[in-house]
N, C-alpha and C positions, 0 to 999 in steps of 0.2 A: 502491500499501500505505500501512497506519496500521499504528502500534503502538499495544496499548491497554496501558497499565502500572498498577499499583498499586504504589504508592509505598511505600520501605520502613516511613516513620513510621506508614502508615497500615495498613500489614499488623501491624505490631506492636502496633497497639490495639486491631485487630479480628481474631486472629490463627486465626478458623474461617472466614474470610470465603469465598465462593465465588461468581466470576459469568459468567454464560454469556451468549457472546456470538452470537449469530444472523447470520450475513451475508448478505444477498438481494442478488444482481446479476441485472440484467435485470428488475425488477421492472414490472409490469403494473398501476400502482394507479389507471389509469381503466376496467379493466373490473370486470364484476361480480362479487364474491367471495362464492356463494352457501354455504361451507361457513362463513366467518365470519357470515353474517347468521344463518343457525342454529345457532351457538353462540352467539351473541347472545340470540337468541328465547329458546333451551332454557334459560338460565340466567337468564333474568328471569321463564319460569313458572316454574321451578323454588322462585324466591323469592317470587311469589305464589302457590303453593300451602304456603307454609309447610314446605318439604323442608330448605330450605336458607338461608343468610343469610351476608353478607360477615363476615369475620373484622376484629374489631373491639380496641379499645387491652386488652382484656380478653385476647385472644387472645396467645400466646408468641410467635409470629411477628410482630407488629404491635408489642408492647411492647417486644421488641428494639430497632425501629427509634426509638422512642421513648428509651430508654435513650441508643444512640449520639447522638443528636441532643442530649439532655441533655450529651454530654460534650464537645461541642464547642460549647455553648453556646445552643443552639436551644429555643426550648420547641416541645415537639410537638407542644402545643394548639393554640397560634396558627398556626404554620407545620410543618403535618402532613406524613410522609412519603407519596409518591402514591399508593402502596396505601391509605392509610388514607381519605386524602380521597375518594379516587373509592370508596372501599366503604361510605362514610359516605352520599355522593352516591347512589348504588343504593338503599342502603336504606331513604331519604327517598324518593327518589321514583318508586322500582321498576323504574328503568330505568336503561341507559350510556349515556352521549352518542354521536352518530353523528359521526363525525370525516372519517377517509376510510377504506379497506379495511384496510390496512396498519395504522393508528394502532387500527381496532375493533378487529383482532385480537389485537394486548399487551395492552390494554384489558383486553378478555376474559377474557384466560390470567392475564391478574397479578390480578383481584380472586377469580379461583375459587379459584387455588390459595394466594393472601395472600402473593405477594409485589409488591414492585417490580418495574416494567420499563418501559423508556422506549426511544429509538430515537433514531436519529443520522442524517443525508443524509451520506453521507460524503461528496459531492460538494463537501460547504459544510466540511468537515471541512479546519483547516489543517494539518500537519503531524501530529505525535501525540498522543495522549488522556491525562495521566495522571489519576490519580484520588489527591489531594493536598490538603494541608490549603493553604489560601488564604493570601496574606500583606498581603492589605489594598487590593494595589495594581491588583487584576485589574479589569475590567469584565465585567459582564453585561446583557444586552440580553434580558428577560423576554421570550415568547412572548407572541405577539397585542401585544406592545407595543414596535416596533421604535425609537419616538422618545424608550424609556427607557432610561439607562443606571445602574445600580447598581455597588456597590463590594462585592463580601461580605465580610464581619468576615475579621481577621484571626483564623486558626485555626477557621473552617469547613471541613469536607469537602466537594471539588468535583470535578466532571469537569473540565479545561481542557486546550484545545490551544494551539497557538503563537499565535492572537491572543484569545484569551479565553477566558471562563468558560461552556463548554455545559450546566450543571445547580449550580443552589445546591443548599446544604442537604445533599448530596449525590445526594438524589433526587425532593426535594422540586417542583423547578420545571425544566424546559425552555429550552434559551435560542432566540429567531426564528430567528436566522441558520440554524441546524440542524436547525432541524425538517422532520417529514416529511410531505409534501405528494402528491397526487395523481401527481406528475409524477415523484418521487424512484424514480429507478432502481437505484440504489446505499445499500443502507441498512446499518446495523447494527444490530442491536437487543439489550440487554441485560435480564437475569432476575437477581433478585441473591438470596442470601439472609447474614445474618452468622452463620447457625450451619448450618453445612453437617455438621455430625456428625448432627445432631439431624433437618434439615431436607434433605439433599442429593437425598431419594429426592423431594421433592414438586419443586427444583429442575431436577430430569429428566425428570421427567414433564410439567411447564409447557413445556422447554424441545423435548419432544417435539409436544406440543398445537401450539405456536407452528411448528413447523417445518412441522409437516401441514396446517396454515392457509395457509403460505407456498409452499409446493412448488407446485401448478398453476398460481402466478404471477409464477414468478421463470425465471430460465435458469441461474443458479446458486444453490445453497445451502451454505452451512460451518457449523460448531460448532466455538465454541474456546471454553476454560475459562481463567477467572483464579485464582488463590489465593496466598495469602502463601506457598505451595512453589513456586508456576508462577506469577508477578509481571506476565508479557507475554505477549502471544501477537498478532501479526502477522496483519490479517484485507485 
């Protein structure tokens, strides 16, 4: 069991935060996921047809994350929130990357709803996970760079477990250790908003969409929520 927590300092600084945790156990990542393939293709076709565009930094959903990044000393135009970077990439290339079915699922949901999304392989998480301000002593190994060690800046918001940092700049980049692969069997997917009052309906829609993509390919699925009023959940 893993407990996810929003620490009091982060809750106080971002009082309208709401985070959905979608946990899948018995995930079958090497099978074909036709629902995810269809979702990606449909989104790309809408972009090609001019019927839809990914949210950019002029959109309130993305602008809120830019403001948050600046508050903890990160320039969001150099180090972009994940959903912003993904949307820009899609707008430029016309497609989303294909990584593996689980990652492709949350990428599709993220860019369609304009909300940051990520995931952690729970079999590689050590202890509980806190969303907190870094103190500068923590270590982070970026996704795809197993030989690199970074130290988040003091005051930067991170997801961190008992061993190290799992995401830098809140949701800019994930750690290599807890990356989701085709062999990941226990995964916690994360969807986030800083403005639940305004965008709570989008978070719920995105959560249900992600759940629907996952259900055919997992033995058990659960949904929990984090907020300043409910700052922890065990998955």
